[in-house]
N, C-alpha and C positions, 0 to 999 in steps of 0.2 A: 852389547849392553841393552838390557830390557828397557822399554819405554817407561818413562816416569812423568806423571802429570802433576801439576801444582795443585795444592788443595784449594786454591782460589779460582781454578779454571772452571768457569761456569758453562762451558760449551760441551762438556763430556756427558756421555750417558753412563750413569752408575748402575751397574747390575749387582744385585745382592744375591749371592749364591752362585756356585760353579758346577752344579749338577746337570742333570739332563736338560732342564729348562734354561738355567742361567749360563751354563757353559756353552750350550749350543747357540743361544741368542747372542752371547758375547762374540763368538767367532763369526757368526753370520753378519753381524753389524760391522765388525772389524774388516771383514773381506770386502765390504762395500765402502770402506774408507771412513767409517764413523769412529770417532775416538771413544774408547770404552775403558772405564775403571771398574774392575770386578772385585768386590769385597767378599772374602770367604772367611767364615768364622774359624775353620779348622786349618791345620797345618798341611804342607805339601809333602806328600810321600813320594818316594822313588819306587816305582813298581818293580824294578830290577833288583833293588837293594833292600827295601823296607818290607816288602810283602813276604809273609811266611805261611807255609802250609800248616798252620796251627790255629784252630778255631778260637780258643780263648785269647791268645795273644793278639790276633788280628781284630777280634771284637773290641779289645781294649784300645787298640790303635785307631780304629775307624769309627766306632759307634758314638752317637750323640748321648752323652751320659750326664749332662746337666740335669738338675732336679726338675721333674714334672710330676703332676698329680693326676689322678683319675677319679672318675665317679660314674655312676650308672650300674646297670645290671650285667654288663658284658663280662665274659670270663677273664679277660685280661686285667680288669680292675680288681678281680679277686686273686688271680694268680701272680700277676706282675704289676702291682699298683704304681711302682715308680718307673716303669718302662712301657708306656703305651705303644711305642713304635720302635721298630728295629731299623733305624736309619743312621746315616753317617754324618759325622762332622769332620770333614777333610776336603781338600781340593778334589773335585770330581763328585762330591756328594755321594749319594747312594748308587751312582753308576759304578762304584767300586764293589759294592755288595750285591747288586742285583744279579739275577740268574741269566738274563739275556733274552727272555721270551719277548717277542716283538710281533704283536698281532693287531691288525686293523679292527676298529669298531665296525659293527654291522649297521646297515642303513637304519633299521628300526630303532637302534639304541640312541640315535640322535633325536628321536621323536617319541619318547616314552609316554609323555602326557597324552598324546593322541592315540598311541597304539595300546597302552596298558589301561587307559581310562582312569576313572576316579578310584585310586587305591587309598583306602581309609588310613589315616595317620601317616601318610607319606606326602612329601612336598615335591611331587614330580613336576618337571618343567621341560619343555622342548628346548634343545640347544638352539641358539640363534644362528647356527651354521649347519650345513648338511654334509653327508658323506661325500656327495659329488664335489662340493667346494673343497673338501680336505684331501681328496684323492691325489691331486698333483703333488701335494706336500707329503703325503704318505710315501709316494714314489721317491721323492727326494730324500726323505728320511731313511728309507730302506737302503737306498744306494749309499748314503753317507755312512750308515751303520754296518753295512755289509750283511744284511739279513739273509739267512739261508732260505732257499726255495723262492727267492725273488732275484731278478736281474741275472738269471742263469747261474746263480750260486748254488752248488749242490748242498743237500742236507747233511747234517752231522751223522756219524755212525751211531747205531743203537747199542747202548751198554746192556748189561744183564737186567738192570731195573726196567729198561724200556722193553726188552724182549718178554719179560713176564707180563707187563702191562698190555703189550700188543697181543700176546697169545690169549689172555683172558678177555680183553675187550672184543676181539674178533669172534671169540667163541660165543659171547652172549649177543652178538649181532651189531656191534658198533662198526661203522664204516670209515669214519674220518680219524684215522690213527696213524701218526707218523712221528718223526723226531723233532718236529716243530719248526717254526720260523724263528730262528735264533740269531741275535747280533753277536755271534761268535764265529770267527773264521773257520770254515771247514777246509779252506785252502789259503795259502798266504795271500794277503790282500792289504792294500793301503799301507805298505811298509811294515806290516805286522805279521807275526807268525800264525800258523794254523794251530788249532786246538790240539793239545797233547794229552787230553783225557786225564788230567791230573786229579780232578774231583774236588777241587777247593774253590769253586766259582764264587761262593759267598764270601770268601776271605780276600778277594781281589785276585785277578788273574796275573800270575807271575810271568806268563808268556806274552801278555799283551794281546792275546787272541780275542778276548772279549772286548767289545766296544765300551770305552769309558772316556768321558770328557777329560780325565786327568792326562791321558797321553794321546788323545786325538784332537778334539776341538781346541783345547787351551794352547798347546804348542803351536798349532796352526794359526790361532789368533795372534799369539805373540810374534810370530814371524812376519805379520803384516806391518808392524810398527805402529799399529793403532790400538793397542790393547795393553793394559797394565793389570796384572794380577796382584792383589794384596792379600796374602794368606794371613791367618791368625788375626783377622780384623772382625771383631764381633760387633755387629750393628745394634745400637741402642734404640734409635728412632730416626724417622724421616722428618725433615724440617720443611717448613713452607714460608713463603713471603707474605707481605701484607695483603696481596690480592688473592691469596689462597692457593696459588700454585706451589708445588713442591720445588725446593731450591737446593736441597743437599741432604746429606746423610751424616748423622753423628755416630761415631763408632769408637771402640777401644782398640788400639793397635797392639802389635806383638809385645811392645814394651810396657803395656798397661796404661798408656796415655790416651786421653780422649782427643780425637781429631774430628774435624768437620770438613767433608769433601763437598764442594759446591757441585751442582749438576744442572744440566739443561732438562734432562729426563731421568727419572728413576724407574728401574724395572726390578720388581721384587720377586725373587725366585728362591724362597727359603723353605719350601714345602708346606703342606697343608696345616702344619702345627705352628711353625715359626712365622710364616707370612702373616696370618691374622694376628698373631701375638705382636709383631712389629707395628702393624697398623693400629692396634688398640693401645699399645704403649706410646704411640705418637700423638695422643690426644692433646689438644690445646684449647684455648678459649674459643677459637673459631670453629674447631672441630672437637667438641666436648666428648663425643662418643668414639673418637678415633678417626683416622683418615679413611676416606672412601666409604663411609658408613652411614650416609644419610638414610639408607633403606633399613638399617639395623640388621643387615644380613651378614656382616663380617663375622666370621667364625661359625656360622650356622651351616647346616646340611653337611656335616662331616661324614664321610664315607670311608670304609676300609676294606670293602669287598666281603662277601660271604665267604669265609674260609673255614678250614678244618683239614685234617689229614686222615688218611687211612693207611695203616701199615699192616702187613700180613707176614706171618711166619710160615716157612715151608720146611719140608723135611731135609732138603739139601741146601748148601750155601748159595746165596744170590750175590753177596758182596756188592750191594747197591751203591756203596760209596765210591766205587771205581768208575771213572768216566764222568762226562759232563752231568752236572747236577740236575738240570731240568730239560734235557733234550728228549722229550717224549710227551705227547699230548693226545687226548681224546676230546674232540670238539662237538660230537653229535648232540650233546645236551645244552649247547650254547644257544640254541634256537629259543624263540618265544612260543611256548606251548602251554597255555593256562590249564589244559586238561590234567597236567601233572599236579595241580593244586597251588601253583604260584606263577607270578609273572616273571619275565626275564629268564635268563639261563645261566649255566655254569660250565666250566671246563674242568677236566682232571689232568693234572700235569705231574710227570715223574718228579719226585723229590726225595733226596736222601739227606739226612742230618748226620754229622759225625757223632761218635759216641758221646762226647761231652754234652753237646746240645740235645741229643736224644734223651739223655738222662734228665735234662732239665724240662723238656717239653712233652715227653711221652705221657706221663701222668704227673702233672705238677704237684709237688708236695708229697708224692708217694714214697714209701719206704717199706722195707721188710722183705720176706722171702718171696712173695709173689712178684714184687717189682724186680727183685734180683733175677728171677727166672726169665722175666720179660727181657731184661737187658742181656741175659746170656744168649737169647735168640737173635741178637743183633745181626750177625753175619748171615743168618738165614732169612732176613727180612727183605721185602720189597715195599716201596712206599710211593704215595702220591699226595699231592696237595690239591685241594678244592679251591677254585677261584670262581666266584659268582657275583652277580649284580645285586648289591644291597640297595635298599630303598633310602633315598635322601629323606631326612627328617629334620625339621627346624630345631627340634630339641636336642639333636645330636650335634654337639658344638664345642668349639674351643673358646674358653673364657680366661680371664686373668685371675689367678689365685693370689689375692693380696696378702694372704697369710704366710705365703712362702716366697722368699726372694732369692734371686740368683746371686752370683758372685759380684754383680754390678749393682745390686740393690733394686733390681726391677722385678715385678711380679712374674712368677713362672706361669706357663700355660697349664690349664686344667683341661683334660680331655674327657668329655662326657659322652657315653654311648650306651644305647639300649637297642637290642635286636628288634627289628620289626617282625611281625608274625610271618610275613613273606620270607624274610631271611631264614627264620627257623624252619619253615616248611622246605625251603630249598636245600638247606644244609642236611636235613634228615633224608631227603631224597638222594642227595649226593653220597651220603654215608652208605645208604642201602646199595646204590649202584656200584660204588667203589668196592664194597665188600663182595658184591656179586662177581665183579671182574676177577678178584683173587680166588674166590671160592671155585670159580669155573676151572681153575688150573691147579687145584689141590691144596689150597691154603689150609694149614692145620689150626691157625688162630688168627683172628683179625683184631686190630686195635683202632677204635674210632677216637682220634685225638682232637681235643678241643682247640679252638683258635689260639695262636700265640701272637706276641707283639708283631704288628703288621708293618710291611714295607710299602704297602699300597695305601697311601693316605691321600684322600681326594676330597674335593669340595672345599668349603669354608670361605671361598671368595668367588662364587660361581658366576659364570656367564649368563646374561639374560638380555632379551630384546628390550624389556622395559626396566628402567632404573629401579623401580620399586621392588622388583623381584630378585635382584642380585647385586653384585658388586662391580662387575666389569662388563663391557660390551663384547661384540663378536671378535674384536681384535685383542682382547685382554686389557683394554684401556679402561681405567676407572670411569664410571659414569659421572663421578663428582669432579674429578681433577684430571684435565686432559693430558698432563705430562707425567702421570703416574700409571704404570702398567704392572700387571701381575703376569708372571711368566713361568708358572709351574702347574702341578696337578691340582692346586686349589681352585683353578678356574673351571674344573669339570662341573658341568651342570648335573649330569648323572654319571654313574660309575661304569656302566656296561659290564660285560662278563670278561672282557679281555684285560690282560696285564697292561698297565697304563703308559709305560715309558715311550713306546713308539709314538703314541698320540701326543705326549708332552713335547717330543722332539719336533714332530710335524707342526704343531701349533707355534713353536718357537721360531722355526724357519719362516712360517707365514707371518708371524708378528714382526720379524726383522724386516721383511719387505715393506710392511706397512709403516713402521717407524722411520726407516731410511727415506721412504718416499715423502712422508709428512715433513721430515726435517729439510729435505731438499726444497720443498714447496713453502717452507717457513710457516707451516700450519701448526707446528709445535715448537 
């Protein structure tokens, strides 16, 4: 029988969200004997029964499809105005959908304000932690997740998409090219099977080879007897007492009834769009601008990485869709080298979209004979995704759109984004280099694909040494309210060039140590 806590139990830690941040934090706390109630807006799927190797069906089962709005000059606002992000509303969050790439940030990426200098129209800030401080937690995260090429875990095999990338990249002089550090089992581990190269990583791994909190962290947490998961529990707001400390969470349960769970500590892990939205929707007379927002920084500095794709057609079939989706990477360009015309760096990672998503993303809105010919070349395509460090900007932000309400009558989030000139320069450089890789091995045609709805949503509740500059301190603890924590990628001070999940997990492990220690010492 699963553990059940009373709604009036004010000694529990309430974790909002069950993805990379919330799911990991909940398990880490439960393993330490801390009582946790995890509220997840989505339903709980069974990866052995509910996952299907079908793109549109799984998109419908997993994706966060509640109304959202967009503004700004970014391509997504033009092409997909109602879908600013491709993230999941389900137990496990976007760890069902993510590709598994698990890379550590570089040392300089924690000190961008110092290293990059004064970048006009950017709000660069040094992280209040260093790579050296995070390295022990990176090590724990890699072990927990089973990241290939760490802890003596072999790398994944290379599929045809990788072999094309490797051949072209090597030919033009790149050195750091391999099948990546991936949280996908290359051999059986942690009671889960090895990757079977099915090619549907984005749809959820039916083999359980890819790390997901759905079938790793959450079952382990439940086994401790200190953890209760409440699926289909949509959070409306975080409440506080007369002293200003948070004291619980108001949510709508699976039956549509409002409930209020009392709490000793609240940890918000709803991603970089929903987390600031919850804080802003929790405004009261004491906190008229929303919780944790004395700085006015909640929702600001939204980052989504510099992205884009390059697909190339060849004379012969590549069948890029066969095998692991993103087991292939070139990291030579991830360095900081301003002689290229921009600060920061980027990576090029193998990526294949299935035919339905390729039709939607290759040339959004396109139709006619030329587009049909492009799609006919699908089996002869190889493809890559560009991932680079975008500049934080105070004007790139999440706000409440009071003109559009969700099913519970609350304002929906509006996502505003404009590319920085540095982002544009980086993307153009990456397009050029990506095309050069494929041209070097005989591409007959290349497609430079504009960014599509991102899964890398960062910032909006950033860490800062000084309260005036951000929302949380070096532990993810609100500067304003000491028993309110943020536990997801929204705490990122800057975005770095690397995929964010490994860093989210490392920060969650570190935060759990801090919270458990503070609770034991009665400091919170």
